[in-house]
VOPAGU-2260 file (C-alpha; in pm, 1 decimal, decimal comma):
REM VOPAGU-2260
SITE   aa  ch    i         X         Y         Z
SITE  UNK   A    0    3192,9   -6272,7   -1693,7
SITE  UNK   A    1    3328,6   -5919,3   -1698,9
SITE  UNK   A    2    3039,1   -5810,7   -1478,3
SITE  UNK   A    3    3132,5   -6066,3   -1209,3
SITE  UNK   A    4    3501,3   -5966,9   -1220,4
SITE  UNK   A    5    3410,3   -5602,9   -1165,3
SITE  UNK   A    6    3191,5   -5695,3    -869,5
SITE  UNK   A    7    3468,5   -5909,6    -719,6
SITE  UNK   A    8    3723,1   -5630,9    -754,0
SITE  UNK   A    9    3486,8   -5380,9    -589,8
SITE  UNK   A   10    3418,9   -5619,7    -300,8
SITE  UNK   A   11    3793,3   -5671,8    -246,2
SITE  UNK   A   12    3852,9   -5293,2    -233,8
SITE  UNK   A   13    3575,7   -5247,3      21,3
SITE  UNK   A   14    3715,5   -5533,3     230,2
SITE  UNK   A   15    4067,6   -5384,7     231,3
SITE  UNK   A   16    3941,9   -5037,2     322,3
SITE  UNK   A   17    3730,0   -5182,2     602,2
SITE  UNK   A   18    4019,2   -5379,4     748,9
SITE  UNK   A   19    4256,1   -5080,3     740,8
SITE  UNK   A   20    4000,4   -4856,6     909,1
SITE  UNK   A   21    4006,9   -4585,9     644,2
SITE  UNK   A   22    3843,1   -4477,4     324,2
SITE  UNK   A   23    3937,7   -4283,3      15,9
SITE  UNK   A   24    3767,4   -3983,4     179,2
SITE  UNK   A   25    3945,2   -4014,6     513,5
SITE  UNK   A   26    4152,2   -3695,7     540,8
SITE  UNK   A   27    4317,1   -3810,2     864,6
SITE  UNK   A   28    4486,0   -4108,9     699,2
SITE  UNK   A   29    4843,5   -4111,6     835,7
SITE  UNK   A   30    4828,0   -3753,8     966,7
SITE  UNK   A   31    4896,6   -3630,1    1320,2
SITE  UNK   A   32    4848,0   -3282,4    1455,5
SITE  UNK   A   33    4822,4   -2999,3    1480,4
SITE  UNK   A   34    4923,7   -3053,3    1844,1
SITE  UNK   A   35    4888,7   -2762,9    2086,4
SITE  UNK   A   36    5130,1   -2803,8    2377,1
SITE  UNK   A   37    5087,1   -2611,2    2702,0
SITE  UNK   A   38    5363,5   -2606,4    2962,7
SITE  UNK   A   39    5236,8   -2598,0    3321,7
SITE  UNK   A   40    5487,5   -2513,9    3594,7
SITE  UNK   A   41    5460,7   -2715,9    3915,5
SITE  UNK   A   42    5530,5   -2404,8    4125,8
SITE  UNK   A   43    5279,1   -2192,8    3933,9
SITE  UNK   A   44    5541,4   -1937,5    3829,7
SITE  UNK   A   45    5573,9   -1764,5    3494,4
SITE  UNK   A   46    5951,1   -1746,9    3429,9
SITE  UNK   A   47    6098,2   -1472,4    3212,2
SITE  UNK   A   48    6312,6   -1699,1    2996,0
SITE  UNK   A   49    6123,5   -1906,1    2736,6
SITE  UNK   A   50    6090,7   -2282,7    2734,9
SITE  UNK   A   51    6236,4   -2490,8    2452,8
SITE  UNK   A   52    6038,4   -2791,4    2330,1
SITE  UNK   A   53    6170,7   -3049,0    2084,9
SITE  UNK   A   54    5932,7   -3302,3    1933,9
SITE  UNK   A   55    5985,2   -3632,9    1757,4
SITE  UNK   A   56    5782,6   -3927,9    1635,6
SITE  UNK   A   57    5925,0   -4239,9    1796,5
SITE  UNK   A   58    5893,7   -4587,0    1652,8
SITE  UNK   A   59    5899,0   -4819,5    1951,4
SITE  UNK   A   60    6174,2   -5081,1    1942,4
SITE  UNK   A   61    6110,6   -5450,1    1986,4
SITE  UNK   A   62    6126,2   -5621,2    2327,2
SITE  UNK   A   63    6072,4   -5293,4    2511,2
SITE  UNK   A   64    6341,9   -5102,2    2324,6
SITE  UNK   A   65    6350,2   -4724,1    2343,8
SITE  UNK   A   66    6281,1   -4688,0    1973,0
SITE  UNK   A   67    6405,5   -4466,7    1691,9
SITE  UNK   A   68    6311,0   -4112,6    1595,4
SITE  UNK   A   69    6123,9   -4133,5    1267,4
SITE  UNK   A   70    6014,1   -3779,0    1201,4
SITE  UNK   A   71    5800,7   -3496,7    1338,6
SITE  UNK   A   72    6123,8   -3321,5    1438,6
SITE  UNK   A   73    6044,4   -2966,0    1543,9
SITE  UNK   A   74    6187,4   -2708,2    1782,6
SITE  UNK   A   75    5962,6   -2446,0    1938,2
SITE  UNK   A   76    6016,9   -2180,1    2203,9
SITE  UNK   A   77    5733,5   -2042,5    2413,4
SITE  UNK   A   78    5618,3   -1931,9    2756,9
SITE  UNK   A   79    5445,8   -2125,3    3032,2
SITE  UNK   A   80    5065,7   -2146,9    3018,5
SITE  UNK   A   81    5064,4   -2031,5    2656,2
SITE  UNK   A   82    4966,2   -2257,4    2361,4
SITE  UNK   A   83    5264,9   -2370,1    2154,3
SITE  UNK   A   84    5163,5   -2504,4    1813,4
SITE  UNK   A   85    5320,5   -2807,9    1648,8
SITE  UNK   A   86    5203,1   -2856,0    1288,4
SITE  UNK   A   87    4997,7   -3123,6    1119,8
SITE  UNK   A   88    5217,2   -3374,7     941,1
SITE  UNK   A   89    5182,2   -3696,9     746,3
SITE  UNK   A   90    5389,5   -3956,3     931,5
SITE  UNK   A   91    5559,1   -4253,7     773,5
SITE  UNK   A   92    5383,3   -4522,4     975,1
SITE  UNK   A   93    5368,7   -4895,7     924,8
SITE  UNK   A   94    4995,2   -4873,7     994,5
SITE  UNK   A   95    4888,7   -4520,4     890,2
SITE  UNK   A   96    4580,8   -4500,2    1111,5
SITE  UNK   A   97    4741,1   -4651,2    1420,8
SITE  UNK   A   98    4823,7   -4445,1    1727,8
SITE  UNK   A   99    5157,9   -4267,5    1684,1
SITE  UNK   A  100    5399,2   -4212,9    1975,0
SITE  UNK   A  101    5506,9   -3846,2    1985,6
SITE  UNK   A  102    5785,4   -3747,5    2224,3
SITE  UNK   A  103    5837,5   -3398,7    2369,0
SITE  UNK   A  104    6151,4   -3280,9    2550,2
SITE  UNK   A  105    6117,1   -2956,4    2746,5
SITE  UNK   A  106    6415,6   -2748,6    2865,6
SITE  UNK   A  107    6448,4   -2433,7    3075,2
SITE  UNK   A  108    6733,8   -2295,2    3288,0
SITE  UNK   A  109    6540,6   -2320,3    3616,0
SITE  UNK   A  110    6329,4   -2630,9    3552,6
SITE  UNK   A  111    6435,2   -2992,4    3541,6
SITE  UNK   A  112    6445,1   -3129,0    3186,4
SITE  UNK   A  113    6112,9   -3300,7    3121,7
SITE  UNK   A  114    6060,4   -3595,8    2887,9
SITE  UNK   A  115    5694,5   -3651,3    2803,9
SITE  UNK   A  116    5540,3   -3889,2    2550,4
SITE  UNK   A  117    5189,4   -3975,7    2440,3
SITE  UNK   A  118    5012,8   -4177,3    2173,2
SITE  UNK   A  119    4816,6   -3964,7    1927,2
SITE  UNK   A  120    4530,5   -4090,4    1713,6
SITE  UNK   A  121    4475,0   -3974,8    1352,7
SITE  UNK   A  122    4341,7   -3620,1    1345,9
SITE  UNK   A  123    4141,8   -3408,4    1106,1
SITE  UNK   A  124    4306,8   -3101,2     960,0
SITE  UNK   A  125    4105,1   -2853,1    1167,1
SITE  UNK   A  126    4103,9   -3045,7    1495,4
SITE  UNK   A  127    4401,9   -2937,8    1712,2
SITE  UNK   A  128    4500,1   -3186,9    1982,2
SITE  UNK   A  129    4567,7   -3035,9    2327,7
SITE  UNK   A  130    4858,4   -3173,7    2528,0
SITE  UNK   A  131    4994,1   -3048,6    2862,5
SITE  UNK   A  132    5344,2   -3101,4    2999,6
SITE  UNK   A  133    5406,7   -3024,5    3367,2
SITE  UNK   A  134    5759,9   -2919,3    3460,6
SITE  UNK   A  135    5919,1   -2924,9    3806,6
SITE  UNK   A  136    6161,2   -2656,3    3933,8
SITE  UNK   A  137    6523,1   -2768,9    3931,4
SITE  UNK   A  138    6563,6   -2653,5    4292,8
SITE  UNK   A  139    6275,7   -2878,8    4402,6
SITE  UNK   A  140    6443,4   -3183,6    4249,6
SITE  UNK   A  141    6776,8   -3093,5    4410,7
SITE  UNK   A  142    6607,0   -3037,9    4748,1
SITE  UNK   A  143    6451,1   -3384,5    4732,9
SITE  UNK   A  144    6789,5   -3548,3    4668,7
SITE  UNK   A  145    6951,5   -3335,3    4939,3
SITE  UNK   A  146    6698,3   -3470,2    5189,9
SITE  UNK   A  147    6789,1   -3825,4    5087,7
SITE  UNK   A  148    7156,4   -3750,6    5155,3
SITE  UNK   A  149    7072,5   -3583,5    5486,9
SITE  UNK   A  150    6857,9   -3875,0    5604,9
SITE  UNK   A  151    7137,4   -4120,9    5527,4
SITE  UNK   A  152    7395,9   -3900,5    5697,7
SITE  UNK   A  153    7188,0   -3870,3    6015,8
SITE  UNK   A  154    7127,1   -4244,7    6019,0
SITE  UNK   A  155    7500,7   -4311,7    5994,9
SITE  UNK   A  156    7559,0   -4108,4    6310,8
SITE  UNK   A  157    7340,2   -4349,5    6507,1
SITE  UNK   A  158    7501,5   -4666,5    6374,7
SITE  UNK   A  159    7819,6   -4858,3    6448,7
SITE  UNK   A  160    8073,1   -4782,4    6171,1
SITE  UNK   A  161    8135,4   -5152,4    6102,9
SITE  UNK   A  162    7769,8   -5260,3    6088,4
SITE  UNK   A  163    7597,4   -5372,8    5766,7
SITE  UNK   A  164    7329,2   -5103,1    5809,3
SITE  UNK   A  165    7598,1   -4836,0    5836,3
SITE  UNK   A  166    7744,4   -4945,1    5503,7
SITE  UNK   A  167    7399,1   -4943,5    5348,0
SITE  UNK   A  168    7329,8   -4588,9    5466,3
SITE  UNK   A  169    7679,3   -4483,8    5356,8
SITE  UNK   A  170    7605,5   -4616,1    5007,9
SITE  UNK   A  171    7276,0   -4422,9    4999,2
SITE  UNK   A  172    7456,2   -4106,0    5108,7
SITE  UNK   A  173    7724,2   -4139,2    4842,1
SITE  UNK   A  174    7467,2   -4215,5    4572,9
SITE  UNK   A  175    7263,0   -3906,0    4663,1
SITE  UNK   A  176    7567,9   -3678,6    4673,0
SITE  UNK   A  177    7685,8   -3815,3    4340,9
SITE  UNK   A  178    7338,9   -3759,7    4189,8
SITE  UNK   A  179    7342,0   -3395,2    4299,8
SITE  UNK   A  180    7671,9   -3320,0    4130,0
SITE  UNK   A  181    7580,5   -3514,2    3816,8
SITE  UNK   A  182    7238,8   -3351,4    3781,2
SITE  UNK   A  183    7377,7   -2997,9    3806,3
SITE  UNK   A  184    7665,7   -3067,4    3566,5
SITE  UNK   A  185    7439,9   -3223,5    3304,8
SITE  UNK   A  186    7179,7   -2951,3    3338,7
SITE  UNK   A  187    7434,4   -2673,0    3283,3
SITE  UNK   A  188    7581,3   -2856,7    2982,2
SITE  UNK   A  189    7233,0   -2909,4    2836,9
SITE  UNK   A  190    7140,3   -2541,5    2869,5
SITE  UNK   A  191    7473,5   -2442,3    2715,0
SITE  UNK   A  192    7468,5   -2682,9    2418,5
SITE  UNK   A  193    7101,1   -2762,2    2349,7
SITE  UNK   A  194    6899,4   -2467,8    2480,6
SITE  UNK   A  195    7092,0   -2145,9    2420,0
SITE  UNK   A  196    7190,0   -2201,1    2051,8
SITE  UNK   A  197    6821,5   -2222,8    1953,4
SITE  UNK   A  198    6728,4   -1887,1    2107,1
SITE  UNK   A  199    6755,8   -1551,9    1927,7
SITE  UNK   A  200    7085,0   -1373,5    1999,0
SITE  UNK   A  201    6933,4   -1104,9    2221,6
SITE  UNK   A  202    6754,7   -1364,9    2435,5
SITE  UNK   A  203    7075,6   -1569,3    2461,3
SITE  UNK   A  204    7254,2   -1266,1    2602,7
SITE  UNK   A  205    6979,5   -1198,6    2857,5
SITE  UNK   A  206    6972,5   -1564,0    2968,6
SITE  UNK   A  207    7349,5   -1573,5    3018,7
SITE  UNK   A  208    7347,0   -1254,8    3223,5
SITE  UNK   A  209    7059,5   -1371,8    3443,1
SITE  UNK   A  210    7146,8   -1737,3    3500,7
SITE  UNK   A  211    7527,5   -1747,3    3499,3
SITE  UNK   A  212    7550,6   -1631,7    3865,4
SITE  UNK   A  213    7276,2   -1878,8    3964,0
SITE  UNK   A  214    7445,2   -2169,2    3785,4
SITE  UNK   A  215    7781,6   -2078,5    3934,2
SITE  UNK   A  216    7635,7   -2100,0    4286,0
SITE  UNK   A  217    7469,8   -2435,0    4204,6
SITE  UNK   A  218    7791,5   -2568,3    4054,1
SITE  UNK   A  219    8001,5   -2504,7    4364,8
SITE  UNK   A  220    7726,3   -2619,5    4600,0
SITE  UNK   A  221    7768,6   -2984,8    4504,4
SITE  UNK   A  222    8059,2   -3232,0    4474,8
SITE  UNK   A  223    8267,1   -3342,8    4179,0
SITE  UNK   A  224    8124,9   -3616,7    3958,4
SITE  UNK   A  225    8425,8   -3724,9    3754,4
SITE  UNK   A  226    8520,9   -4003,8    3996,2
SITE  UNK   A  227    8206,4   -4211,7    3967,3
SITE  UNK   A  228    8082,1   -4416,3    4262,0
SITE  UNK   A  229    8413,3   -4581,2    4345,4
SITE  UNK   A  230    8564,0   -4638,5    4686,3
SITE  UNK   A  231    8812,7   -4353,6    4659,0
SITE  UNK   A  232    8525,4   -4109,9    4603,5
SITE  UNK   A  233    8390,2   -4138,4    4956,9
SITE  UNK   A  234    8572,9   -3831,8    5086,0
SITE  UNK   A  235    8545,5   -3636,3    4762,1
SITE  UNK   A  236    8166,5   -3671,3    4757,0
SITE  UNK   A  237    8144,8   -3500,7    5096,4
SITE  UNK   A  238    8324,5   -3188,9    4977,3
SITE  UNK   A  239    8220,6   -2901,0    4750,2
SITE  UNK   A  240    8343,6   -2881,8    4394,5
SITE  UNK   A  241    8702,9   -2782,4    4323,3
SITE  UNK   A  242    8716,6   -2755,5    3943,1
SITE  UNK   A  243    8657,5   -2411,0    3796,5
SITE  UNK   A  244    8313,3   -2312,7    3667,1
SITE  UNK   A  245    8332,2   -2235,9    3294,4
SITE  UNK   A  246    8001,3   -2053,1    3265,0
SITE  UNK   A  247    7739,9   -2047,2    2993,5
């Protein structure tokens, strides 16, 4: 009888291990990384200031929710086109050998903040996983929105002021102008509060000296954003900024 019980217990163990897709010798069970991230710049440039990358393991929320950060929280600084290593870590997963969603957020003074995510399979200790994040220059993003505003403005000149199409183009113009001011304001705040404090003191000083004049010019190039997209903003969104630039 004891012999049959032992056999039954062994069979149950094998069945469980088979269903979970792992074994007692599976060293990748629940682990992700090391992940080697490379930042590729859309314009092919190699900027002087370093990039900042923050990582997190995201547990996807139900019904398409954005999810919660559950670990793998690291901050790394590095240069474009150079490997940036994120370590191997055992993640607290509901299904340890399932694909894990890892999120990377990349910041740089002259590049638009990039959010990039990917699902990573279990990995062996000595098998680094390559991952590339492409970043777009901030000026390129601003130029694209500027063209949207310009197209709407030119269209308005050809339309009767009381026509439905005129109001539609006016709305597109205001939305684009508002987006320009908002994007610049948020970018400067992000560099000031999230990017600079992570850098070594000497690099912080160099970044402030180099980019403060550039940010000041960007700040005054675009309109205020504190009024939202309300009716009384129509004239304000056509004008340059009036509030004082506080700097980095």
